[in-house]
N, C-alpha and C positions, 0 to 999 in steps of 0.2 A: 111760727116756729116750725109746726109740721111741714109746711110747704118748703122751708129752707132745708129741712133734713131730707126731704124727698129728692129735691133738686141735687143734693150732694150725693145721694145714692145713685141717682142717674148718671151723674158725671163719673162715678167710680167704674162704669162699664166701658170697654174700649170701644170706640166708634167703628163702623164697618170700613174697611180699606179695600182697595183693589187687590186681588190676589190671583195667582195663576191657577190655584185650585179652587173647586166650589163646595162649599159645606151647606148642609141643611136641605135645600131643595135643589132639583135639577136645574141646569142652566137653561135659559129660554132661547128662541131662535135668534133673538137680538145679541145675545152674548156670544154665540158661535154662528157665524155666518156661513152658509153653504156656498155662496158666490165667492167668498174670499179664498176658500181652499179647494174648490172643485170646478170652478168655472172653466178653467183650461183643459179639464179632463172630460166631463159631460156637463155642458152648459144646462142651466134650468131654463125651461121653456117660458116665453113672455107671457103666454096664455095658460094659466094653470087650470086647466080643465081636463079631468081624468076620469076613466071608468074602469071598474073591475072586470077581469077576463079570467076565463078558465085556463089560460096559460099558466103553468106551475113550473118551478124549478126543484130538482131534487136536493137533497143534502149532499154536500161536498166534504171530502176529507182531505187533509194536507199535512204539510209539515212548515216549520218556520225556524229562522235563526235570529239571533238578537234579542232586543227587548230587555237589556240589563236594567236593573233596578226594580222591575216589576214582574217579568216572567222568568228570568234566569238569574239565579244567585250564584256568585262565585264560590267554588268549591275547592278546598285545599287538597282534595283527593283527585281533582283533575278530570273527573267524570261528568259530563253535563247532565242535566235534567231531561226527562222525556220530552220531545219537541213536536208532538202532534197537535193538530187542530181540527176543528169542525166549523164549516160555514153553512149557514142556512138562511134562505129568503122564505118568509112565512106570508108575506102580503105583497102582491103585485098589481099595479094599475097601469093601464095604457094611456098614453097622451092622445087627447082628441085631435090635435093639430099637427103633431110631429110623429111621423111614421117610425116605428122601430124604438120609440123612447118609451121607458117604463119608470114609473114611480115605485120605489121598493122600500120594504122595512124588513129587517132581519136580525141576525146576531152573529158573532164569530166567537168561538170559544177556544182558549189557548189551555192545553193540558200542562199541568205542573205535578205529575204524579209523585215525584219524590226525588231523593238523592241516592246515588248508588256508590257504595264504598267497595273499593277492590281489595279483596283479601287474597294475598298470595300464599299463605300458609294456614288454610282453613282446615281444622282437624277432621272435619267429616266430608271433605271434598272428594270427588270421584277420582279413580286413578288416571294416569295418563292415557291418552287414546292414540292408537296407531293409525296412520293413514299414509299411503304412498311411500313406504319405505321409512317412515320417520315417526317418532313418537312426539306427542304435542300434549302440553299440559293445559287443561281446560280452565279458562278463567273463572273465578268464583265472584259473585256479587252480593253483597248484603244490602237489602232494601230497608230504608230508614227514612225518618223525617218526612212525613206526608205533607204535601202542599196542595191545596185545592185549585181547582180550574180558575182562570180569569175570563169573564164573559162581558164583552162590549154589546150593547143594544145600538143598532145602526139604523139610519134613515138616509136615503138619498136617490140617485137616478142611475139607470143602466141603459146604454145605448147598444142595441142589438146588432146594428150594422158594423159599428167600430169595434165591438168587444170590450169597451171600456166601462168601467163601474166606478163610481165614487159616492161614498157615504159618509156621514158624520155622525158621532154617537159618543157614549159615555160608559165607562166602567164604574160601577157602583160597588162601594164596600162600606161597612161599619167599622169604625175604629174602636178596637178593644179596649184601649186605655182611657178614652174619653166618651164613648158612645155616640159620637158625631158620625154623620153620614158623609162619605167623601165620594165626589163625582170627578173621575178624571176623563177630560175630552180628548178625542183622538179622531183622525181622518183615515178611512180606509181607502185605498187606490188599487184596483185590480185591472189586468190587462189580459187580453186573449180570452175573455169571458164570453165564449160564443155558443150557440144553440146547436152547433154540429161540430164535432171534432173527431181526429183521429189520433192514434198514438204518435205519428210522426210530427204532428203540429199541436198537439193537445195540451201542453202544460199550461195552467193559468198561474201567472205571477203578479206580485205586487208588494205593497207595504202598508203597514199601519203605523202612523206617526203621531206622537203625543203633540197636542196643541197648546201645551203650556208654555209660557213666554221664556222661561229662564232654565237653563240646565241645571242651575244651582238650587231649583225648587226641588224639595225632597221627594215630591210625587211625579217628578219628570222621569220619563223612560226613554231610552234610545230606540231608533227606528227598528221595527220588526219585518225582516224580510220574509216573505211568504211564497210558497209553492203549493199549488192545489191540484189534484188529479182530477180531469174532467169526468163528469157523469151526465152530462145532458145530451141526449141523442147521439151516443158515441157510435161512430162507424168503424166496423171491424174491416181494416184494410190490409192487414198483414197476413191473415189466414182466412181461408175459404174453402168449401168443399169442391169448387171449381178450380182452384189454383193452389193446390198444395204440391209444389214441386221445388226441386233444387234442395233447399234448406232441410226440409222435414223428411224426404224420402230417403235421405242418406242412412238413416237409422234403421237398421235391419234387426228386428227382434222377434221373438217367438209371441204369439198372441196372448193376451191377458184374459182375466175374466170379464164377461160381458155385464152390462149394467143389470140385467135380469137375474144376476146371481145375488144380488144384494136386496135386503128387506124392502125397501121403498122403490127400488128399481127406477130411480130417477138420477138424471145426470147432476143436477146442482145439489141434491141431498147428500150425494157421495163426496163430491169434491169440496164443498162449502166447509165440511168439517175434518175431511181426512187429509187435506193437502196443507200441512203445516211444517214439520220439522223432520229433517233427514240427515243421516251421516254421509259425509263426502268421502270418496275414494278418488286420488289422483294418480297420474301415471307414475311409474317407479322412479324417474329420476327427480320428481318434484320433492322428494325428502332431502335432497342435497341443494337443490336449486329451484328458485321459484320462477324461472324463465319459461314462458310458454305454457303456464300451469292454470291461470284463472282468466277469465273474460276481461280483467280490469289492468292487465299490464303492470306497468311500474307504478300506478296508483294504489295498487294493493300493498299494504304494509306487511302483511302477513299471509300465511297459507291458512285459509278459513277452515273451520272444523265442521260446521253445518251449514245447511241452506234451508230456508223456510219460505213457504208460499202462503200468501195472505190474499184472500179473495177481495177484489175490488168491485166486481159485478158478475153476476151469472145470469145467462138467458136459457131457460129450460127448453123452450120450443125450437132454438136454434142450436142448442148444445154448444154453446160458446161461453167462454168466461174471459175475464181480465184479472191478472194477479200481480202482486208486487213480490218481488223474488229478492230476498236478502241473504247475503252471505256473511257469516259471523264466526268469531272465534270461541263463542260461548253458547250453551244451550239456554242460558238465562236471557231474558228480554233486554237487548242492547238498544240505545239510542239509534234512531235512523241515521245511516250514512249513505248518502246518494252516490258516493264514489265506489261503494261495493254493493250495489243493488240493480237490478233490472226491473223494468215494467214489461209485462208480457200479455200477448193474446193467445188464447187456447181455443182448440177445436177437438172435439171427440171424433176419433177414427173408430167406426163401427166394424171395420174388417179386422184390424189387428186389436180392437178393444183396448185402446190406449189413448191418453191425452197428449196431444201435439201443441207445443207452444212455440212461438217466435218471441224471442227476448230482445229488448232494446236498452241501451245504456243512458243514463242521466249525464248530459254533457253541459258545459258552461256554468257549473257550480263552483263557486269560490268559497273561501273560508268564512267569509262574512255575509254572503249575498246569494240570493236565488234570482237576481235580476235578469241575468243572461241565461237561465237554465232552460233546457230543451231536450227533447228526445232524439237520439241518432244511434248510428251503428247498430242496425237491426239485423245483424249477421249470426245471431246466436240461436241455436235450436235446442229444444228441451223436449223430452218425452217422460210419460209417467204412466205406470200400469200396475195392476194387481196379478201376479203370476198365477196361472191355474194349476200349475204343478210345482210342488215343493220337493226338494232332495236335501241330502245331507249337506251339500255344498251351497245351497240356496233355499233358506227357509225365512225369507223376508216378505212381509205382508205387501210392501210396495217397493218397486225398483224403478229407476230411471237413469237417463243419461243427458249430459249437458255437451254440446259441440259447437263449432264454427264452421260456416261455409267458406272461410277464408283459406287459402293455401299457406303453406308454412313459411313462404317468404314475405308474406303480407303483414303489415303492423296490425297486432290485435289477435293474431292467431294463437291458438293454445291446444294443447292435446286433450282429447276426449276425457271427460270427468263422469263418473258413475256416482249415483247415490241410492241409498236404500233406507228402509226402516223395519224394525224387527217384527216378528209374528205377534208380539205382545200387543201391538196396536190394531189388530185385525178386527173389522167391524163384526157384531154378533150376527149368528145365523146366516153365514155364507154358504151357498150352495155350489156344487161343481168344482170345488177345490180338492184336489187329491195329492196324496204323498206318495213319492216313488222311491222304492228302496234299491239303491244303487251299489251298496256295500254289503248286501246281505249274504252274498256267497262267501265274502271274506270272514264275516262274522262267524259262519257255520264252521269254517275251517279252524278259526282260533278257538272256538267254544264247542269242540265236538261232544257229542253226548255219549255216555258209556251204555252200551246195549244191556249189560247185565243188571242194571238197576231195576229193581221191582217197582213198577209205577201202578200196580194194579190198585184201583180204588183211590188213587191219588186225586186230591181236588186242589184248586188254584184259586187265587184271588180274582174277583171279577176284573177283567182287563181294563175298564173304564173307572175303576173304583179310585178312591184317594189313597188307598194302601199301596199303590203302584209307585209312589213318590218315596224318596228315602233320603237320608243325610249321609254325608261323607266325612270321614277323617283320614287323612293321609299323612304318613311319616316318610320323610325323605332320607337318604343316605346319611345327610348331614344332621340328622335328628331335629329337623325343622317340621313342625306340624302345621298342616293347612286344612281348613274346613271347607265344605262345599255341599251342594245340594244337587238332586237329579229329580226330575220329573218328566212324565211322558209327553212327547210332542205329537206323536200320532200312534194309533193302534189300528193295525190293518192298514187300509187306505183312508181312514177317517181321522181327522184331526181331533185330539184329546179336548181341547178347549171348545171346539165347535159341538162336541157331543153334549157338553154339559149346558150350552146355550139352548140346545134343541130337545133335550130329553130330561127325565126325571132321573134322580140318583136311584140305583138298584143296589140293595145291600146283599143280594144273592151271590152265590159262589158260582164259578164257572168250571163245568165239569171238563176234564181233559179228554177231548176228542181229536183235536188237531193243534198243530203249532200255529201261533199267531205272531206275525212281525210286529215289531214295536220299535219305535225310535225315541230317544230321550235327549233332553237339553241338560247339560251340566254346567254348574257355575262353580268356579273356585274362588275362595276368598282368602287373600294372604294375611297372615297374622305376624 
C-alpha cells in the first residue's frame, strides 16, 4: 500500500519536457552547439590544442539598439532607456595549429539604468536659456524605475586576421516569483574586431541573438544591434604634431593657461575630469533658422543647448586623447544619439596651450540597426582652452570653438559655433590666472568720490572676507520686487575663489591706505 501511494505521488509531478528556456542548471555544450551557430563566422579548429598567451584585450564600451522583451521595455512616455554596454574578454588562448585564432572567454553587460519621464512644466525647472538670438526651454527629465544591467557570460573564438568574433553564452537570472534559475542562451557575433584600428575604419559592429526556438516563448528577446568603440592598439591618424594643418590652424585664439598652472600639471588629469558639459552659442541667424548651424545638417531635429565631451582614451606621454562629443537639448543625461554625436581625436598644442581636436560623424546608422555604422566626414575642428586672462566680458573657466573646413557651398557646411563653461567650474589652486579691469575708468566716473568726506581713521572689511558679499532687493517702476545676490569675482588681480583655495581665512580688518579694484558677479532671481 505504501508503494502504491509513493507511485501516485511520483506521477503527480510533471515530466520534463523540451523547452526553449533552461531552468535549474546551465545548458551543456550538447544543448547549445558552437558549430551550429558560429561555424560560418569563425570555424572551430579541428585540433583543439591551445596555450595561454600574454596577449590581452582591453575592456570595450559601446551602445546598442533593440533587445525588446529583455533589454528595452516600451515606455508610454516615448523616451528610451539608457543604451550603453561593456564588453570584456578575460581569458584568451592561442590555437597551436591555426595562426591568429584564439579561444576566448568573457562577458557583455547591457545597462538598463532606468526610465526617463519628460516633464514639460516642472515647478523647479531652470528658466529658458538664450543662444544665438533665440530663447530655448531646457528639457527636464525625472529619473525613476531603476532596472539593473543584463550580463551574458560568453565563450567562443576570435580570428585576428578576419576581425570576426563569435561566442555563445547565457544570461542568468533568478525568478523572484518562483525562485527558479533561468538561463537564456544567445550568440554574439562581432565584426571588425581587429588589433589595430583608426577612427576612419574603427567601429566594431555586430549582434546578440536569442537562441530560443520560438518568438512566442516569454523569454525570447529580439536581436540586439551593437556598436563598440575600438580600444585595442588604436592608431591616431587624424591629428599629429607633424601634421596639424588646414583644419586646426584656422582657429586663431589667444593662448590659454599652460598645464603647469594646474595642481597635478598633467594632461590627462586635467582633461579627464574637466571636459564634460558646455553651453553652446550659435551664429546670430540660427535663432530663426537652423540652416548651416550644426555639424549634422538636416538630421538634427533641434538646435542643441549644450555639448559634452566624454573621454574614451587618454595617452599622457603623447598628450593625445579620444573623446565622444555629444550635442543635446538638456543638461540631464540623455540617451546616446549617434545622429547628433561626434567621435574625435585630440592633441595638446603647447604653443597656444589648448586642446585641438578633429571630429568625425557617425554614418550609416538606421533607426533599428548599427549594421552599416561607420565613421566619416572628418571635416570638423574643435578647440578648447582655459583663458589666462578674465574680463567683465569673458569670465569663463573654459572656452572653445567648433568649425568646419568645408566652404559655404559644400554640403555639411555650418557657421562657427562657440562654447563656454562658467568660472564656477574652475579647478582649485590655479596659478597664473589674472583678472583685467576693462571698465574701471567708467566705474570711477559713475561713482565719483566726494573729497570733503572725512575718512580719517576709517577702516574697511578685509577685501577677501565673506562680508564682501551681499543680497539684493530691487523694486521696479511697476512695483515688482526681485531678489538677487552679489559676491566678489576678483579682488585686485587675484580671483576671489582662488584665494580661498590657497589661503586661510583672516578675520582682520583692512586699513584704508589705497583703493583696491574689485569685480562682482550679480545674480537676479525673478519672483
